[in-house]
C-alpha positions as CSV (number, residue, x, y, z in Angstrom):
1,M,14.0,7.1,-25.3
2,L,13.4,5.0,-28.3
3,Q,9.9,3.8,-29.0
4,F,9.3,1.3,-31.8
5,N,6.0,0.0,-33.1
6,H,5.4,-3.6,-33.3
7,L,6.6,-4.0,-37.0
8,E,9.8,-2.0,-36.4
9,A,10.6,-4.2,-33.4
10,A,9.8,-7.3,-35.1
11,A,12.1,-6.2,-38.0
12,I,14.9,-5.5,-35.6
13,F,14.6,-8.7,-34.0
14,A,14.5,-10.5,-37.4
15,F,17.4,-8.7,-38.6
16,F,19.7,-9.7,-35.6
17,T,18.3,-13.1,-35.2
18,S,18.9,-13.8,-39.0
19,I,22.5,-12.7,-38.7
20,V,23.1,-15.0,-35.9
21,F,21.5,-18.1,-37.5
22,A,23.3,-17.4,-40.7
23,I,26.7,-17.1,-38.8
24,I,26.3,-20.1,-36.7
25,T,24.8,-22.5,-39.3
26,K,26.5,-21.8,-42.7
27,D,30.2,-21.9,-43.6
28,T,30.9,-19.7,-46.6
29,V,30.0,-16.0,-47.0
30,R,27.6,-16.5,-49.9
31,D,25.7,-19.2,-48.0
32,R,25.5,-16.9,-45.0
33,L,23.9,-14.1,-47.1
34,V,21.5,-16.2,-48.9
35,Y,20.5,-17.8,-45.5
36,F,20.2,-14.3,-43.8
37,G,17.9,-13.2,-46.7
38,W,15.7,-16.3,-46.3
39,C,15.4,-16.1,-42.6
40,F,14.8,-12.3,-42.5
41,A,12.1,-12.6,-45.2
42,A,10.5,-15.6,-43.3
43,F,10.5,-13.9,-40.1
44,L,8.9,-10.8,-41.5
45,G,6.4,-12.8,-43.6
46,V,5.2,-14.7,-40.5
47,V,4.7,-11.5,-38.6
48,V,2.9,-9.8,-41.3
49,G,0.7,-13.0,-42.1
50,L,-0.1,-13.4,-38.3
51,G,-1.0,-9.9,-38.1
52,W,-3.5,-10.2,-40.9
53,L,-4.9,-13.3,-39.5
54,M,-5.4,-11.6,-36.0
55,K,-7.0,-8.4,-37.8
56,L,-9.4,-10.7,-39.6
57,A,-10.2,-12.8,-36.5
58,H,-10.9,-9.7,-34.4
59,G,-12.3,-7.5,-36.9
């Protein structure tokens, strides 16, 4: 059975969610690719940022 750590699971979620967001909100392939990259980076940035905040808050 596959076992992912939190970051891997978040990256997989971000990947597939970004694909869906790009497909349903943008019309051209270029716009979809740009939006996918932006969404993916934003998802992972939030995950890493919140992780650091929790680490600082809890020691």
